[in-house]
N, C-alpha and C positions, 0 to 999 in steps of 0.2 A: 688467660682464665680468670673471671672473676673469682675472689674468695667466697665463700659462703657466707653468709652472714652471720654472728655470734647472736647470745641472747640476749645482748643490749642494742642490738640493731634490727629485732624483728617485729615486721608490722602485721599488726593483726586483722586490717580491713578485710582482706579476703576472707577471713575465716568469718567476721561478722556478717557480711554479704551472703555467705553461702549459708548459715545459720539463721537469718534473718531475725525477727522480732521474737520469736516464738520458740527458736531451734536452742537445742543445748547438744555440747560436745560430751559423750561418755567414754570414759577411760577406761578400756579393761586391761587390767594389770595382772598377769599370772605371775605367781609369786612360788618359789621353793628353794626351801635353804637358805634364806637371804636375812636371818635375823641379825647379822654384824650390819647391813647395811640400808634395811628398808626404811626405818624411820627417817632418815637422813633424805634418801630418794624420794619419801611421799612429800617430805618436806619441800623439796626441789620442786615436784611435778607441782605442786601447789601454788607456789611461787611463780611460776611460769605463767598460768593461768588465770589466777585470781586478778580482778580488777582488768582482764582481757576480754573473755569469754565467759557464757555460761556454761558453767563444766561439773561432771559429778567423777568420782574415780571408784571402779568397782575393783576392787584389791580381792584375787581369789587366791588364795593358801592352798596349792595343791599339795596336801598330804606334807607339808614341811616336817624333818623330824628334828630341828632346832626351835628355837624361839619364835620364828618368824609370827606364827599366828598372836601370840601374846604382844609382840611389839605393833602389830596393826590393831589390835584391841585397845592397846593404850595411849594410840593417836585419833580413836573415834572421840574424846572428849573434846579436843582439840579442834579437829577438824571435822567440821559437817558436814562436805563434801564427801567423805569417804563413807562408803560400805563394804563391808566383808562379806565373802562367801568362804565358808571352810568345807574342803574336800578331805575325805578319806577313805583309803588310802589312796597315795599319789596314780593318778590315772594318765598323765600325759599332758602336754601343754594345748592339744587341740582340745580335749576334753574342758580343761578348766576357762579355755576362751569360749567354748559353746556354754558352758554355766555362767558364766559372768557375763554374757550376752542377754541371756535369760533375766538379768535384773537391772538390765539398763532401762533407760527412759529416755533418752537422748534421740535426736534425729538423724545425729552422725555419729558414728564408732571409730574409736581409735584403739588398735591394738599394740600395746606399747610393752616390749621387755621390762621387767622390773628391777633390772641390775643396771639400767640406764648409760649402757654401753652406745646407745642412741641416745642423745639429748631431747628431752620433751618438748625443745624451743623449735624444732624445725618442723613439727607438724603445721606452723604458720606457712611456710612454703609448698606443704601437701594442699592446704585449702586454696593455695594461687594456683596451683596445677589442675586442681578440681574446678576452679571458677575460670580458667582460659581454656580449657579443654571440654568441660562438659561432660567430665568422667564421673563412672558412679563409683569408683576406686584407685585410688592413688596408693602406689606400693614404693617402698623406698629401697633403691637399688646399688649394692656396693658396685656393680661396673659401670654407673653412669659416668659419663666422662668429667663430670664435675663434682664427682663424691671424693670426699676427702677421708683417706681410711689410716688408720693403724691397726694391722692386722698380719697374722700370722704368714709368711708367703706359704706354708703347708694348706693352709686352709684356701688361700687365694686360689691353690691350683685345683683342690677338690670342689671348689664354688667353680670353677670354670668349666670341667669336667660336667658335672650335675647340671649346668645350663645346657652345654652342648646337647645331652642325653636329652633332656627338657624339650628343646627346642625342635629335636629329631623326631621326638614321639608326639609331641602335642601342639607345634606352631605357635606357643605363645606369645604373643607380641611384646615380650618383657625380659632382662636381661638376667633377672633374678626373682625367684620366689620365696628364698628362704629368710630374709632380713624381717627382723623383728618390729619393723613399725609398719602399719598399713590402716588407711582411713577410707571407710565406706558409708555412702549413704544408707540409712537403716534399711530400706527395702531390698538392698541386695542381702546380707545376712538373712533376714525373714525370709528369701526365697532359698538361700542357696544351704543354709544351715540342717534344714530336716532332710536335705539328701545325701549330706556326708556320711561317709562310715569311718575313715582313718582318724583315729584319737591322738597319734603320736609321732610318727618319723615323718609322714608326708603329707601334714595336715593343710599347709600352705598352698602346696601344689595342687592338693584337690578341690580347696576354695577356689583357687583361681580358674581350675579347667571347667568347673561347674558353672562358674559366675560368667564365663566367655562363652559357655555352650549356651546359656540363657539368654544370653545378648546384651551383659552388662558391658560398658567401657572401661577398660583399665587403661592407665597409664603410669609412668613413672616418674619418680623424683630423686633429685640428690641426696646424699645422707652426709653426715660426719659421722665416724665410726670410731671409737677408741676401744678397742677390745682390750680387757683388761687381762686376758690371759689365764682365766682361774682353771680353764678345763683342758688344758695342752691340746693335742692332738684328737681329731674325732676317734673313737673306738669303733673296733671291727663291729660288734653288734650293731653301732648305730649305722654304721654305711649301711650294712645287708640288710637291716631291717627297713632302712629307706627305699632302699633297690628294691625290696619284694613289693612294699608300699606303691611305690610307683608304678611297677608293672602291673599291679592289682588294680588301679586308676585305668588306666590304656585298656586292660580287659573289660572294665565296667564302662568304660566310654565307647570302643569301638564295636566290639564283641556282644556285650550283652545288652548295650544301649540301656544300662540302669537308668543314668541321669533323666533321660528324657521321661519317664515315669513319674507321675505326679506323686509326690510322697504320701503315705497315710497320715490322716489327722489324726 
């Protein structure tokens, strides 16, 4: 099996073809209590994309209690590509991504976790998958056979169990819904986000369920993941809320048929 390319081996030609002459990639970066690393991570993201493709960074501080917001604001004079959205209080990753998307201008949107457990250079082969398959959405998949993971065993087990439950309930043609790197054509999020209700624990799942329901094509890409282990095991509260949100999505999709209705303006 071929090893995935590193940052020095990335080819951005597919990205340039997808974006075209007038397109731009908007990177939505939800941030929470990352004051110690966010400045260096922004520098790494900028170095990855600068001189390769047109891009902007929408950094969303989701009610951080440390100096994350101050660190972001200190970067603005140095990095004209960055714009900041400050939310208070913390309302969850889903809400942060929605708020960030509202400030984007790009033809394509990349959701990227700000801790950079998932290095930003791999978005180049997301564009390759989008170009090859004609997909509207490309998502990173930990269970992809080419993925390279440094990931705790307990989390692998929980991820596998959740995949089986999602497969049974929704029949999604993917092996992973929760990985924090996803590439979208803009039209997808314009159609899907107004229909969404989940703000925290099963946000990724609801996004993909609605996207498939509306006829958008989803494909997967392999990832490299170096889990830094800051959060340990998933807390019972998180598992419980994710389960409840997942069942609520099932209820809205198949019983209420809520997602079929046109969202209110």
